[in-house]
TIMISE-506041 format. One record per residue (C-alpha): residue in three letters; x negated, z negated, y. Coordinates in steps of 0.1 Angstrom, whole numbers, plus 2048, in hexadecimal, padded with zeros to 3 digits. Example, Ala and Ser with C-alpha at 12.3 -4.5 7.8 and 13.67 -1.06 7.14 Angstrom:
residues 2
ala7857B27D3/ser7777B97F5/
end
This chain:
residues 339
met8425CE65F/lys85C5E8672/gly85260567E/ala86962668E/ala86464967C/ala86F67067A/gly88667065A/arg89A68C658/pro89D6A4670/glu8AD696691/glu8AB66F680/val894653688/ile89763B66C/phe88461666A/val86E60F64B/asp85E5F0641/tyr8385FF644/pro81F5E3631/thr8105CC64C/pro7EC5DF652/glu7CE5D363F/ala7B65CB65C/gly7925C7653/glu7755B4667/asp76D5CD67C/asp7955D5684/leu7B05CD69F/leu7D25CD699/leu7EC5CD6B6/ala80D5C16BD/pro81A5D96D0/thr8295D26F4/ala8385F76F9/cys83161A6EE/gly83B63E6FF/val8506526F0/cys83E6746F2/ala84A69B6EE/thr83469A6CC/asp84A6816C2/val86B6906CA/lys8626B16B4/gln85669A698/val87B68C698/gln88B6B369F/lys8766C0684/gly8796A266E/ala86068E652/leu86268562D/asp83F67C62F/thr847655642/arg821647643/phe82064D668/ala83763C683/leu84164F6A3/gly82A6446C2/his8086486CF/glu80D63F6F3/val8076176ED/val8015F6701/gly8045D36ED/lys7F35B46E7/ile7D25AB6D1/thr7DF5976B2/lys7C059869C/ala7A059B6AD/ser77659C69F/gln75C5906A7/ser74A5AF6A6/gln75E5BA6C4/glu7685AC6EA/trp78B5A86E8/lys7A15896E2/ile7BF57E6CF/gly7E05866EB/gln7CF59E701/arg7E25BE711/val7D05DD708/ala7D2600708/val7CA6156E6/ala7C063A6E6/pro7D46476CB/tyr7B76576B6/leu7916566BF/pro77767B6C0/cys75466F6AC/gly73E6796C3/asn7226846AB/cys7346A66A3/phe7286CC6B7/tyr7486C36CE/cys74469E6D5/lys71C6AB6E2/arg7296C06F9/asp7416AD70A/gln7626BE6FB/glu76969E6E6/ala7906A76E7/leu7836C76C9/cys7756AD6B8/ser7726B5694/his77B69968A/leu79168E6A5/tyr7AE67B690/glu79B66B676/ile79A64B688/ser7BC63F697/ile7D862C69B/ser7ED62067E/pro80A627675/gly81162E698/gly81B61D6BD/met83E6186AE/ala8385FE699/glu83A5DA699/glu8115D468F/val7F85EF696/leu7D25F5686/ile7BD60069D/pro7A0609685/gly77E5F5694/glu76A6106A8/leu78E61B6B9/gly7895FA6C3/arg76A5FF6CF/arg76D61D6E5/gly7906276E7/thr79E6046F4/phe7A45FB713/ala7AF5D8725/leu7CC5D4737/pro7CC5C275D/asp7ED5AC75D/asp7F95B977D/leu7FE5DC76A/ala8215D875B/asp8265EB73E/glu83960A74A/ala81861275C/ala80260773F/val812620726/leu80B63F738/ala7E3636731/glu7E5652712/pro7FC66F72A/leu7E966C74A/gly7CF66D738/cys7D5689728/val7E369574B/leu7BE68D756/lys7A96A5740/gly7BF6C4743/leu7B86BE76D/glu7946B975E/asp7976DE74D/ser7A76F1766/his7906E977D/phe7AA6D2797/tyr7996C77B6/ala7A06B17D4/gly7A96C67F0/gly7B96E07DC/ser7DB6EE7D6/leu7E96E57AE/leu80B6F87A5/val81C6EA789/ile8326FB772/gly84B6E2761/asp85D6C2770/gly8606AF74F/pro84A68D745/met8256A2745/gly8316B8761/gln83869977C/leu817689769/ala8046A0776/ser8126A579B/ala80C68679B/ala7EA685793/gly7E369F7AB/arg7F268E7CA/ala7DD66D7BE/leu7B76857BB/gly7BF6957DC/ala7CC6B47D6/glu7D96BD7F4/arg7FC6D37E7/val80D6D17CD/ile82B6E77C3/met83F6D87A7/ala84F6FA799/gly8716ED77F/met8926F7776/thr8A76D277E/glu8AF6C679E/his8AD69A794/arg88A6A1785/leu87E6B27A5/gln89369F7BD/leu88067D7A9/ala85B6917AF/met85B69A7D1/lys86A6777DB/tyr84C6627C7/phe83267C7C6/asp8356907E0/val8366B47D7/thr84C6CE7DE/gly8636D77C4/val86C6FA7BB/asp8887007AA/ile87F72279A/thr8A3727793/lys8AB72A7B7/val88A73C7C8/glu86F7517B9/leu8587407AA/ile8377557BD/asn8477587D5/glu84A7347E5/val82472F7D2/met81674F7EF/arg82A73E80B/gln81971A805/thr7F77297FC/glu7F4741817/asp7FD75D7FB/arg7DD7537EB/gly7E87437CB/ala7E47247BE/asp7C27137BA/cys7CF702799/val7EB70C786/val7F46ED767/val810702752/thr8246E1740/val8416F4731/ser839700709/ser844727714/gly82F73F711/glu843751735/ala83773574B/val815736741/ala81775C74A/asp82B75276D/gly80D737773/ile7F475876D/ser804769787/cys8077497A2/val7E27417A2/arg7C874B7B6/pro7AC7627AF/gly79174A7A1/gly7A6733798/thr7B271E77A/val7D2722764/asn7D370B745/ala7F070D72D/phe7EF6E7728/ala80C6E5715/gly80F6ED6ED/val8227096E6/pro83071B6C4/asp8197306AB/gly8127546B6/thr8217496D9/glu81476C6E9/ile80E774714/pro80A797723/leu7E9794733/asp7D97AD74D/val7B67AC748/arg7AC7C1764/lys7BE7AA77A/leu7AC790763/his78A7A376B/tyr7917A8792/arg79F78B79D/gln787772784/tyr7A175677E/his79E73E762/leu7B473A746/thr7B371C72E/gly7C770571B/ser7C76DE719/ser7D06C16FD/gly7CA6A56F1/val7B8687705/thr79866E6FD/pro78B64D707/lys77C65E725/his79D663739/ile7B1648729/lys79963873D/met79C64D75B/ala7C4649754/leu7C362575F/glu7AA62377B/leu7C363A788/leu7E162277E/cys7D7606786/asn7C76117AA/ala7D76347BC/asp7F062E7D4/val8046437BE/asp8226357A7/phe819642784/ser83562E777/lys858643787/val84F65976B/val85F63E753/thr885641757/ala89262D73C/thr88661171D/phe89560D705/pro8915EB6EA/phe87A5F46C5/asp89A5F46B2/arg8AF60F6C7/ala88B6266C3/gly8A46416B6/asp8B76436DD/ala8976476EC/val88B6656DE/ala8AC6706DC/tyr8AB66B706/val88B67E70C/ala89669D6F3/asn8B269C70A/arg8A169C728/ile8BF684737/gly8A2678752/leu879673748/lys867660735/ala87664571F/met860626714/val86C6176F8/thr8655EB6FB/phe8595D16DD/
end
C-alpha cells in the first residue's frame, strides 16, 4: 500500500508500506481524509532518512477490519486520536495525560496519510470516536487540532464571558478564536499580519482583527478591555517575541499560554517583579488527549460556529506534496488530503 512520507528536505515521497498486520484486538482504517499540520510541514522541510512513518495524524476514515472484542463495525466512520496516554503513570493519575511518560507507545501506524492505517486495540477502545453521518470530513478532520486548542484553553483558565486574545492568524489561531467564540467569550481579539486571514476570522468567527503591521497591539488590546488587558492570551505563533507581547497584553491575574512550539533554546526577557505583583500565570500547552478530541467532536457537531471554514483547500492523496506546500507557503489556511 502507498503512504506519503518526508524524503529529502522539501520533498514528499510515496513509499510502498507493507499492509498492516492487525491482531485480533486491532482495527484497520481506510482513511477518507487527513489534515495537514504544521508538524507535517516541519518534517518535510527538514527531510527524513527514516521513512517508516507516513505523514499525517489528523485522520478520519472507515473501519475495514473490526474486532469481536470492540464495538466497531466494518464501514463505520470514525475519527482516531494519533496516540494514547497509558492511564497509569504519575502524570496520567494526576489528570495530566498529555505529559504521559508513555504517550507515543500506542499510536496509529504508519501514519494518517496512508491507504490503510493500523489502530492498536487499546487505541480503538479509548481513542476512537464514531462520526455522525451529517458531520462532513472537512469538519471531522479538525477533531485533533481543535482538541489541541480546547486543551490549550483549558490550560489557560479560559472561561465564558471573559476576553480572549489570540496571537497568530494561522490555522491554529483561527481554531482558537472560533473555539473561544463558540465557548462564550465576551470578546475575541485576533492579532496577525495577513489581511485575508484576519478578514476570514472577522467574517466567520466574529473576532476583532488587529493587523500588527499597522497598529500597536498593546494599545489596541487595552482599548478593547477597558485598560485591563486580556483575561486569556493564547500565542499560536512560533516566536519568543510573540510570547513576550502576550505577557504585555494580559491583565493582572490572567494567563498567557505559549501554545505554539518554538526552537530549542528560545528565551524571553521576564520582569519577575511584574510577575510577582501582577500575579499573572504563564504556561504552555502541547499535544492532545482523547478527552479533548471527544470534546472537539461534540463542539463540531453542536456549536453555531462553522469550524470547517478553516479548511481552505482539498487535495487528492496523489497530490499530498502539493497539500504540504500549500500550508508551508501560507497560501490559504488549512489543507486536507482526501482518499
